[in-house]
DOVEXTI-100397 format. One record per atom (N, C-alpha, C): residue number from 1; residue in three letters; x, y, z. Coordinates in steps of 0.2 Angstrom, whole numbers, plus 2048, in hexadecimal, padded with zeros to 3 digits. Layout:
REM residues N
+------+------+-----+-----+-----+
! resi ! resn !   u !   v !   w !
+------+------+-----+-----+-----+
!  NUM !  ALA !   X !   Y !   Z !
...
+------+------+-----+-----+-----+
This chain:
REM residues 72
+------+------+-----+-----+-----+
! resi ! resn !   u !   v !   w !
+------+------+-----+-----+-----+
!    1 !  MET ! 0D0 ! 8FF ! 725 !
!    1 !  MET ! 0CD ! 8FA ! 729 !
!    1 !  MET ! 0D3 ! 8F7 ! 72C !
!    2 !  THR ! 0D3 ! 8F6 ! 733 !
!    2 !  THR ! 0D8 ! 8F2 ! 736 !
!    2 !  THR ! 0D5 ! 8EC ! 73A !
!    3 !  GLY ! 0DA ! 8E7 ! 73C !
!    3 !  GLY ! 0D8 ! 8E2 ! 740 !
!    3 !  GLY ! 0D4 ! 8DC ! 73C !
!    4 !  LEU ! 0D4 ! 8DC ! 736 !
!    4 !  LEU ! 0D1 ! 8D7 ! 732 !
!    4 !  LEU ! 0D5 ! 8D0 ! 733 !
!    5 !  ARG ! 0D2 ! 8CB ! 732 !
!    5 !  ARG ! 0D5 ! 8C4 ! 732 !
!    5 !  ARG ! 0D5 ! 8C1 ! 72B !
!    6 !  ILE ! 0DB ! 8BF ! 728 !
!    6 !  ILE ! 0DC ! 8BD ! 721 !
!    6 !  ILE ! 0DF ! 8B6 ! 721 !
!    7 !  LEU ! 0DC ! 8B2 ! 71D !
!    7 !  LEU ! 0DF ! 8AB ! 71C !
!    7 !  LEU ! 0E4 ! 8AB ! 716 !
!    8 !  HIS ! 0E9 ! 8A8 ! 717 !
!    8 !  HIS ! 0EE ! 8A7 ! 712 !
!    8 !  HIS ! 0F0 ! 8A0 ! 711 !
!    9 !  ALA ! 0EE ! 89D ! 70B !
!    9 !  ALA ! 0EF ! 896 ! 709 !
!    9 !  ALA ! 0F6 ! 896 ! 705 !
!   10 !  GLN ! 0FB ! 894 ! 708 !
!   10 !  GLN ! 102 ! 893 ! 704 !
!   10 !  GLN ! 102 ! 88D ! 701 !
!   11 !  ASN ! 102 ! 88D ! 6FA !
!   11 !  ASN ! 101 ! 886 ! 6F7 !
!   11 !  ASN ! 107 ! 882 ! 6F6 !
!   12 !  GLU ! 10D ! 885 ! 6F7 !
!   12 !  GLU ! 113 ! 882 ! 6F6 !
!   12 !  GLU ! 118 ! 885 ! 6FB !
!   13 !  VAL ! 11E ! 881 ! 6FD !
!   13 !  VAL ! 123 ! 884 ! 701 !
!   13 !  VAL ! 126 ! 88A ! 6FE !
!   14 !  THR ! 127 ! 88A ! 6F7 !
!   14 !  THR ! 12A ! 88F ! 6F4 !
!   14 !  THR ! 126 ! 895 ! 6F2 !
!   15 !  ASP ! 120 ! 895 ! 6F5 !
!   15 !  ASP ! 11B ! 89A ! 6F3 !
!   15 !  ASP ! 118 ! 89F ! 6F9 !
!   16 !  PRO ! 11D ! 8A2 ! 6FD !
!   16 !  PRO ! 11A ! 8A6 ! 702 !
!   16 !  PRO ! 118 ! 8AD ! 6FF !
!   17 !  ALA ! 113 ! 8B0 ! 703 !
!   17 !  ALA ! 110 ! 8B6 ! 700 !
!   17 !  ALA ! 112 ! 8BC ! 705 !
!   18 !  GLY ! 119 ! 8BC ! 706 !
!   18 !  GLY ! 11C ! 8C0 ! 70A !
!   18 !  GLY ! 11A ! 8C7 ! 70A !
!   19 !  LEU ! 11A ! 8CA ! 703 !
!   19 !  LEU ! 118 ! 8D1 ! 702 !
!   19 !  LEU ! 111 ! 8D3 ! 704 !
!   20 !  PHE ! 10D ! 8CE ! 703 !
!   20 !  PHE ! 106 ! 8CF ! 705 !
!   20 !  PHE ! 105 ! 8CF ! 70C !
!   21 !  ILE ! 108 ! 8CA ! 70F !
!   21 !  ILE ! 107 ! 8C8 ! 716 !
!   21 !  ILE ! 10A ! 8CE ! 71A !
!   22 !  GLU ! 110 ! 8D0 ! 718 !
!   22 !  GLU ! 113 ! 8D6 ! 71C !
!   22 !  GLU ! 10F ! 8DC ! 71C !
!   23 !  GLU ! 10C ! 8DE ! 716 !
!   23 !  GLU ! 108 ! 8E4 ! 715 !
!   23 !  GLU ! 101 ! 8E3 ! 719 !
!   24 !  PHE ! 0FE ! 8DD ! 719 !
!   24 !  PHE ! 0F8 ! 8DD ! 71D !
!   24 !  PHE ! 0F9 ! 8DD ! 725 !
!   25 !  GLU ! 0FF ! 8DA ! 727 !
!   25 !  GLU ! 101 ! 8DB ! 72E !
!   25 !  GLU ! 103 ! 8E2 ! 730 !
!   26 !  ARG ! 106 ! 8E5 ! 72B !
!   26 !  ARG ! 108 ! 8EC ! 72D !
!   26 !  ARG ! 102 ! 8F1 ! 72E !
!   27 !  ARG ! 0FC ! 8EF ! 72A !
!   27 !  ARG ! 0F6 ! 8F3 ! 72B !
!   27 !  ARG ! 0F2 ! 8F0 ! 731 !
!   28 !  GLY ! 0F4 ! 8EC ! 735 !
!   28 !  GLY ! 0F1 ! 8EA ! 73B !
!   28 !  GLY ! 0EC ! 8E3 ! 73A !
!   29 !  HIS ! 0ED ! 8E0 ! 734 !
!   29 !  HIS ! 0E9 ! 8DA ! 733 !
!   29 !  HIS ! 0EC ! 8D4 ! 736 !
!   30 !  THR ! 0E9 ! 8CF ! 737 !
!   30 !  THR ! 0EC ! 8C8 ! 739 !
!   30 !  THR ! 0EB ! 8C3 ! 733 !
!   31 !  VAL ! 0F1 ! 8C0 ! 731 !
!   31 !  VAL ! 0F1 ! 8BC ! 72C !
!   31 !  VAL ! 0F2 ! 8B5 ! 72E !
!   32 !  ASP ! 0EE ! 8B0 ! 72D !
!   32 !  ASP ! 0EF ! 8A9 ! 72F !
!   32 !  ASP ! 0F1 ! 8A5 ! 729 !
!   33 !  THR ! 0F7 ! 8A2 ! 729 !
!   33 !  THR ! 0FA ! 89F ! 724 !
!   33 !  THR ! 0F9 ! 897 ! 725 !
!   34 !  VAL ! 0F6 ! 894 ! 720 !
!   34 !  VAL ! 0F5 ! 88D ! 720 !
!   34 !  VAL ! 0F9 ! 88A ! 71A !
!   35 !  HIS ! 0FD ! 884 ! 71C !
!   35 !  HIS ! 101 ! 881 ! 717 !
!   35 !  HIS ! 0FE ! 87A ! 715 !
!   36 !  PRO ! 0F9 ! 87A ! 710 !
!   36 !  PRO ! 0F6 ! 874 ! 70E !
!   36 !  PRO ! 0FB ! 86F ! 70B !
!   37 !  TYR ! 100 ! 871 ! 707 !
!   37 !  TYR ! 104 ! 86C ! 704 !
!   37 !  TYR ! 108 ! 868 ! 70A !
!   38 !  ALA ! 108 ! 86B ! 710 !
!   38 !  ALA ! 10C ! 867 ! 715 !
!   38 !  ALA ! 107 ! 863 ! 71A !
!   39 !  GLY ! 100 ! 863 ! 717 !
!   39 !  GLY ! 0FB ! 85F ! 71B !
!   39 !  GLY ! 0F7 ! 863 ! 720 !
!   40 !  GLU ! 0F8 ! 86A ! 720 !
!   40 !  GLU ! 0F4 ! 86E ! 725 !
!   40 !  GLU ! 0ED ! 86F ! 721 !
!   41 !  GLN ! 0E8 ! 86E ! 725 !
!   41 !  GLN ! 0E1 ! 86F ! 723 !
!   41 !  GLN ! 0DF ! 876 ! 722 !
!   42 !  LEU ! 0DC ! 878 ! 71C !
!   42 !  LEU ! 0D8 ! 87E ! 71C !
!   42 !  LEU ! 0D2 ! 87E ! 720 !
!   43 !  PRO ! 0D0 ! 884 ! 722 !
!   43 !  PRO ! 0C9 ! 884 ! 726 !
!   43 !  PRO ! 0C4 ! 882 ! 721 !
!   44 !  GLU ! 0BE ! 87F ! 724 !
!   44 !  GLU ! 0B9 ! 87D ! 721 !
!   44 !  GLU ! 0B5 ! 882 ! 71E !
!   45 !  THR ! 0B5 ! 888 ! 721 !
!   45 !  THR ! 0B2 ! 88E ! 71E !
!   45 !  THR ! 0B6 ! 894 ! 71F !
!   46 !  LEU ! 0B5 ! 89A ! 71C !
!   46 !  LEU ! 0B8 ! 8A0 ! 71D !
!   46 !  LEU ! 0B5 ! 8A4 ! 722 !
!   47 !  GLU ! 0B1 ! 8A2 ! 726 !
!   47 !  GLU ! 0AD ! 8A6 ! 72B !
!   47 !  GLU ! 0B3 ! 8A8 ! 730 !
!   48 !  GLY ! 0B2 ! 8AF ! 731 !
!   48 !  GLY ! 0B7 ! 8B2 ! 736 !
!   48 !  GLY ! 0BD ! 8B5 ! 732 !
!   49 !  TYR ! 0BD ! 8B4 ! 72B !
!   49 !  TYR ! 0C2 ! 8B7 ! 727 !
!   49 !  TYR ! 0BF ! 8BC ! 723 !
!   50 !  ALA ! 0C3 ! 8C2 ! 722 !
!   50 !  ALA ! 0C1 ! 8C7 ! 71E !
!   50 !  ALA ! 0C3 ! 8C6 ! 717 !
!   51 !  GLY ! 0C8 ! 8C2 ! 716 !
!   51 !  GLY ! 0CB ! 8C1 ! 70F !
!   51 !  GLY ! 0CF ! 8BA ! 70F !
!   52 !  MET ! 0D1 ! 8B9 ! 709 !
!   52 !  MET ! 0D6 ! 8B3 ! 708 !
!   52 !  MET ! 0DB ! 8B4 ! 703 !
!   53 !  ILE ! 0E1 ! 8B2 ! 704 !
!   53 !  ILE ! 0E6 ! 8B2 ! 6FF !
!   53 !  ILE ! 0E8 ! 8AB ! 6FD !
!   54 !  ALA ! 0E8 ! 8A9 ! 6F7 !
!   54 !  ALA ! 0EA ! 8A3 ! 6F5 !
!   54 !  ALA ! 0F0 ! 8A4 ! 6F1 !
!   55 !  GLY ! 0F6 ! 8A1 ! 6F3 !
!   55 !  GLY ! 0FC ! 8A2 ! 6EF !
!   55 !  GLY ! 0FC ! 89E ! 6E9 !
!   56 !  GLY ! 100 ! 8A0 ! 6E5 !
!   56 !  GLY ! 101 ! 89D ! 6DE !
!   56 !  GLY ! 106 ! 897 ! 6DF !
!   57 !  GLY ! 10B ! 897 ! 6DB !
!   57 !  GLY ! 110 ! 891 ! 6DB !
!   57 !  GLY ! 110 ! 88D ! 6D4 !
!   58 !  THR ! 113 ! 887 ! 6D4 !
!   58 !  THR ! 113 ! 884 ! 6CE !
!   58 !  THR ! 10D ! 87F ! 6CE !
!   59 !  VAL ! 10A ! 87E ! 6D3 !
!   59 !  VAL ! 104 ! 879 ! 6D3 !
!   59 !  VAL ! 0FE ! 87D ! 6CF !
!   60 !  ASP ! 0FA ! 879 ! 6CC !
!   60 !  ASP ! 0F5 ! 87B ! 6C8 !
!   60 !  ASP ! 0EE ! 878 ! 6CA !
!   61 !  THR ! 0E9 ! 87C ! 6C9 !
!   61 !  THR ! 0E2 ! 87A ! 6CC !
!   61 !  THR ! 0E0 ! 873 ! 6C9 !
!   62 !  HIS ! 0E2 ! 871 ! 6C4 !
!   62 !  HIS ! 0DF ! 86B ! 6C1 !
!   62 !  HIS ! 0E3 ! 865 ! 6C4 !
!   63 !  GLN ! 0E8 ! 866 ! 6C8 !
!   63 !  GLN ! 0ED ! 861 ! 6CB !
!   63 !  GLN ! 0EA ! 85E ! 6D2 !
!   64 !  THR ! 0E4 ! 85D ! 6D2 !
!   64 !  THR ! 0E1 ! 85C ! 6D9 !
!   64 !  THR ! 0E3 ! 854 ! 6DB !
!   65 !  GLU ! 0E4 ! 850 ! 6D6 !
!   65 !  GLU ! 0E6 ! 849 ! 6D8 !
!   65 !  GLU ! 0ED ! 849 ! 6DB !
!   66 !  GLU ! 0F1 ! 84D ! 6D8 !
!   66 !  GLU ! 0F8 ! 84E ! 6DB !
!   66 !  GLU ! 0F9 ! 852 ! 6E1 !
!   67 !  TYR ! 0F5 ! 857 ! 6E1 !
!   67 !  TYR ! 0F5 ! 85C ! 6E7 !
!   67 !  TYR ! 0EE ! 85C ! 6EA !
!   68 !  PRO ! 0EC ! 858 ! 6EE !
!   68 !  PRO ! 0E5 ! 857 ! 6F0 !
!   68 !  PRO ! 0E2 ! 85E ! 6F4 !
!   69 !  TRP ! 0E6 ! 861 ! 6F7 !
!   69 !  TRP ! 0E4 ! 867 ! 6FB !
!   69 !  TRP ! 0E1 ! 86D ! 6F6 !
!   70 !  LEU ! 0E3 ! 86D ! 6EF !
!   70 !  LEU ! 0E0 ! 872 ! 6EB !
!   70 !  LEU ! 0D8 ! 871 ! 6EA !
!   71 !  ALA ! 0D6 ! 86B ! 6EB !
!   71 !  ALA ! 0CE ! 86B ! 6EA !
!   71 !  ALA ! 0CB ! 86E ! 6EF !
!   72 !  HIS ! 0CD ! 86E ! 6F5 !
!   72 !  HIS ! 0CA ! 872 ! 6FB !
!   72 !  HIS ! 0CB ! 879 ! 6FA !
+------+------+-----+-----+-----+
């Protein structure tokens, strides 16, 4: 399959998903990267996306008070 649109949520500045993104783009897919840690908003829905990549990093899912974008 080619031409899919994929959402990439980069959770920290030190957490790029370069290997994944490069491979998806090499295969003809479009990757939209959002930087929630920097204040960029995630889309309200995943409509229009075939998949989503959520990067790791040092933040943890229970730290929503410290990192509010994790809840969304």
